[in-house]
C-alpha positions as CSV (number, residue, x, y, z in Angstrom):
1,X,0.0,0.0,0.0
2,X,1.3,3.4,-1.0
3,X,2.2,5.5,2.1
4,X,1.7,8.7,0.2
5,X,-1.9,7.8,-0.3
6,X,-2.2,7.1,3.4
7,X,-0.6,10.4,4.3
8,X,-3.1,12.2,2.0
9,X,-6.0,10.3,3.5
10,X,-4.9,11.4,7.0
11,X,-4.4,15.0,5.9
12,X,-7.8,15.2,4.2
13,X,-9.6,13.6,7.2
14,X,-7.8,15.9,9.7
15,X,-8.6,19.0,7.7
16,X,-12.1,17.8,6.7
17,X,-11.6,18.9,3.1
18,X,-9.9,17.8,-0.2
19,X,-9.4,21.5,-1.1
20,X,-7.6,22.3,2.2
21,X,-5.6,19.1,2.0
22,X,-4.5,19.7,-1.6
23,X,-3.0,23.1,-0.5
24,X,-1.0,21.3,2.3
25,X,0.2,18.4,0.3
26,X,0.9,20.3,-3.0
27,X,-1.4,18.3,-5.3
28,X,-4.4,19.6,-7.2
29,X,-7.8,18.8,-5.8
30,X,-8.4,16.6,-8.8
31,X,-5.2,14.7,-8.3
32,X,-6.0,14.2,-4.6
33,X,-9.4,12.9,-5.4
34,X,-7.9,10.5,-7.9
35,X,-5.4,9.2,-5.3
36,X,-8.2,8.7,-2.8
37,X,-10.3,6.8,-5.4
38,X,-7.2,4.6,-6.1
39,X,-6.7,4.0,-2.4
40,X,-10.4,3.0,-2.0
41,X,-9.9,0.6,-4.9
42,X,-6.8,-0.8,-3.3
43,X,-8.5,-1.6,0.0
44,X,-11.8,-2.7,-1.6
45,X,-14.2,-0.5,0.2
46,X,-15.1,3.2,0.5
47,X,-13.1,5.1,3.2
48,X,-14.6,8.6,2.8
49,X,-18.0,10.2,2.5
50,X,-17.7,13.2,0.2
51,X,-20.1,16.1,0.4
52,X,-20.6,19.8,0.0
53,X,-19.4,20.3,3.6
54,X,-16.2,18.3,3.1
55,X,-15.0,14.8,3.7
56,X,-15.4,12.4,6.6
57,X,-14.6,8.8,7.3
58,X,-17.1,6.0,6.5
59,X,-17.7,3.5,9.3
60,X,-15.1,1.2,7.6
61,X,-12.7,4.2,7.3
62,X,-13.1,4.9,11.0
63,X,-12.3,1.3,11.8
64,X,-9.0,1.3,9.9
65,X,-7.9,5.0,10.5
66,X,-6.1,4.2,13.8
67,X,-4.1,1.6,12.0
68,X,-3.3,4.0,9.2
69,X,-2.0,6.4,11.8
70,X,0.1,3.7,13.4
71,X,1.5,2.7,10.0
72,X,2.6,6.2,9.2
73,X,4.0,6.8,12.6
74,X,6.0,3.6,12.3
75,X,7.3,4.6,8.9
76,X,8.5,8.0,10.3
77,X,10.1,6.2,13.3
78,X,11.9,3.9,10.9
79,X,13.2,6.8,8.8
80,X,14.5,8.5,11.9
81,X,16.2,5.4,13.1
82,X,17.8,4.8,9.7
83,X,19.3,8.3,9.8
84,X,20.9,7.6,13.1
85,X,22.7,4.5,11.9
């Protein structure tokens, strides 16, 4: 699974909006939407509810979101450790 897609998912959820997330991560809103569609295809179920008021996690998304956070935190810890060696 692509960690960049997971980072973007986390950013979009935390900010509640694809447009705000696109500003932070440096992608167009269309590109970000494409990446989230691809992530949902990868996992096999919808992660986000999209609406006029922004984005939020589906029940399935809520279930895996803590694991996504753990995965990203672990990857950052690994990168820090590698730099120390």
